[in-house]
C-alpha positions in Angstrom: -29.3 -7.4 -22.6 -27.0 -9.3 -24.8 -29.0 -8.2 -27.9 -28.5 -4.6 -26.8 -24.8 -5.0 -26.6 -24.6 -6.7 -30.0 -26.8 -3.9 -31.4 -24.5 -1.2 -30.0 -21.4 -3.0 -31.3 -23.1 -3.4 -34.7 -24.1 0.2 -34.9 -20.6 1.4 -34.1 -18.8 -1.1 -36.4 -21.4 -1.1 -39.1 -20.2 2.3 -40.3 -16.7 0.9 -40.9 -18.0 -2.3 -42.5 -20.2 -0.2 -44.9 -17.2 2.0 -45.8 -15.0 -1.2 -46.2 -12.8 0.1 -43.4 -13.1 -2.9 -41.1 -11.3 -5.9 -42.5 -10.1 -9.3 -41.5 -7.0 -10.0 -43.6 -4.4 -12.7 -43.1 -6.0 -13.7 -39.8 -5.8 -10.2 -38.4 -8.5 -7.5 -37.8 -8.0 -3.9 -39.1 -10.0 -0.8 -38.4 -9.1 1.4 -41.3 -5.4 0.4 -41.2 -5.1 0.1 -37.5 -4.6 -3.6 -36.4 -6.6 -4.8 -33.4 -7.5 -8.1 -31.8 -10.1 -9.7 -29.6 -8.6 -10.8 -26.4 -9.8 -12.7 -23.3 -10.1 -10.4 -20.3 -8.2 -12.8 -18.0 -5.0 -12.2 -20.0 -5.2 -8.5 -19.1 -6.5 -9.0 -15.5 -3.5 -11.3 -14.9 -1.2 -8.4 -15.7 -3.1 -6.2 -13.3 -3.1 -8.7 -10.4 0.5 -7.7 -9.6 1.5 -6.1 -6.3 4.7 -4.7 -7.7 4.4 -0.9 -7.9 7.5 -0.6 -10.1 6.1 -3.0 -12.7 2.7 -1.1 -12.5 4.5 2.2 -13.2 6.4 0.7 -16.1 3.3 -0.8 -17.6 1.5 2.5 -17.3 4.3 4.5 -18.9 4.7 2.0 -21.8 1.0 2.2 -22.6 0.8 6.0 -22.1 3.6 6.5 -24.6 2.3 4.0 -27.1 -1.2 5.5 -27.1 0.2 9.1 -27.4 2.8 8.4 -30.0 1.2 5.6 -32.1 -2.5 4.9 -31.5 -3.9 8.5 -31.3 -2.0 9.8 -34.2 -3.3 6.9 -36.3 -6.9 7.7 -35.2 -6.4 11.4 -35.7 -4.8 11.0 -39.2 -7.2 8.3 -40.4 -10.4 9.8 -39.0 -9.6 13.5 -38.8 -10.7 13.9 -35.2 -9.4 16.4 -32.8 -10.4 17.8 -29.3 -14.0 17.0 -28.3 -14.6 15.0 -31.5 -11.7 12.8 -30.7 -12.9 12.2 -27.1 -16.4 11.4 -28.3 -15.2 9.0 -30.9 -12.9 7.2 -28.5 -15.6 7.0 -25.8 -17.8 5.3 -28.4 -15.0 3.1 -29.6 -13.9 1.8 -26.1 -17.6 1.3 -25.0 -18.5 -0.6 -28.2 -15.3 -2.7 -27.9 -16.2 -4.0 -24.5 -14.1 -1.9 -22.1 -17.1 -1.0 -20.0 -19.5 1.9 -19.9 -18.1 5.5 -19.6 -20.7 6.8 -17.2 -19.4 10.3 -16.7 -16.7 12.3 -18.5 -16.0 15.7 -17.0 -13.7 17.6 -19.4 -12.1 21.0 -18.7 -10.1 21.9 -21.8 -9.0 25.2 -20.3 -7.5 23.6 -17.2 -6.5 20.5 -19.1 -8.2 18.2 -16.6 -10.7 15.3 -16.9 -12.5 12.9 -14.6 -13.7 9.6 -16.1 -15.9 7.0 -14.4 -16.4 3.6 -15.9 -18.9 1.0 -14.9 -18.7 -2.7 -15.8 -15.0 -2.5 -16.3 -14.4 -6.1 -17.4 -10.7 -6.2 -16.5 -10.9 -5.0 -12.9 -14.2 -6.7 -12.4 -12.3 -10.0 -12.6 -10.2 -8.8 -9.7 -13.3 -7.6 -7.7 -12.3 -7.1 -4.0 -9.0 -8.9 -4.5 -6.7 -5.9 -4.8 -5.2 -3.7 -2.1 -4.7 -0.7 -4.4 -6.3 0.7 -7.6 -5.3 -1.8 -10.3 -6.2 -0.6 -13.8 -2.9 0.6 -15.1 -3.9 -0.3 -18.6 -6.8 2.2 -18.7 -4.7 4.7 -16.8 -2.1 4.5 -19.6 -4.7 4.7 -22.3 -6.3 7.8 -20.7 -3.0 9.6 -20.1 -1.8 9.0 -23.6 -5.2 10.0 -25.1 -5.6 13.2 -23.1 -1.9 14.2 -23.6 -2.8 14.3 -27.3 -6.3 15.9 -26.8 -4.9 18.6 -24.5 -1.7 18.9 -26.5 0.3 18.8 -23.3 1.6 15.9 -21.2 -0.8 14.8 -18.5 -0.9 11.9 -16.1 -3.7 9.7 -14.8 -4.4 8.3 -11.3 -7.2 5.8 -10.6 -8.9 6.9 -7.4 -11.7 4.3 -7.2 -11.5 0.7 -8.6 -13.7 -2.3 -9.0 -10.7 -4.4 -7.9 -11.1 -2.8 -4.5 -14.7 -3.8 -4.3 -16.1 -0.5 -5.5 -18.9 -0.2 -8.1 -17.1 2.0 -10.6 -13.6 2.9 -11.6 -12.7 6.6 -11.5 -9.8 8.2 -13.2 -8.4 11.7 -12.7 -6.4 13.1 -15.6 -4.3 16.3 -15.2 -0.8 17.7 -15.3 1.5 15.8 -12.9 2.4 18.8 -10.8 -1.3 19.3 -9.9 -1.4 15.8 -8.2 -1.0 15.7 -4.4 2.0 13.4 -3.8 1.2 13.2 -0.1 -1.6 10.9 -1.2 -0.4 7.3 -1.2 -2.4 6.4 -4.3 -0.7 9.1 -6.3 2.8 8.0 -5.1 2.1 4.4 -5.9 0.8 5.2 -9.4 3.1 8.0 -10.6 6.8 8.5 -10.8 7.4 12.0 -9.5 9.3 14.1 -12.1 12.2 15.9 -10.5 
């Protein structure tokens, strides 16, 4: 199994190595000109072990804004991807980078909605059955920022199923905030209602 993972990682990153676009300079990694790092999962799962809904919302918003305003424009500019091509590239990127396996992605560009299921999420797997509410505010922020750029309209993300709750997969619903049901406690806990 480990060999398959290494092969997948190598196939994805080999393209960038071949084009001299993956570099290690001054003790930092760069994919094209985008800096990245390799990080122990426990550093991230420690952030998600919180039981403070206000901190969770702030973390989500900060990541959503950073992805939409900094990360996705860098990918779009450097790689020239838009729409479905951007989604396909980022699905491969996150899977090859160890974020888990995107098992199902249901995209509706006309309605500006998506459902994403992830198996083997390393971050929430560390919290398996230890949380009382869906916990992956990092991926929620990433998906909300990503799809806000893909759909060219602000969207939000709510995690409806989570490994940290003892479930097999994590599931994320992405759509315009006004389409979420705020009578659902999971939605209220994860999103700040815009007035």
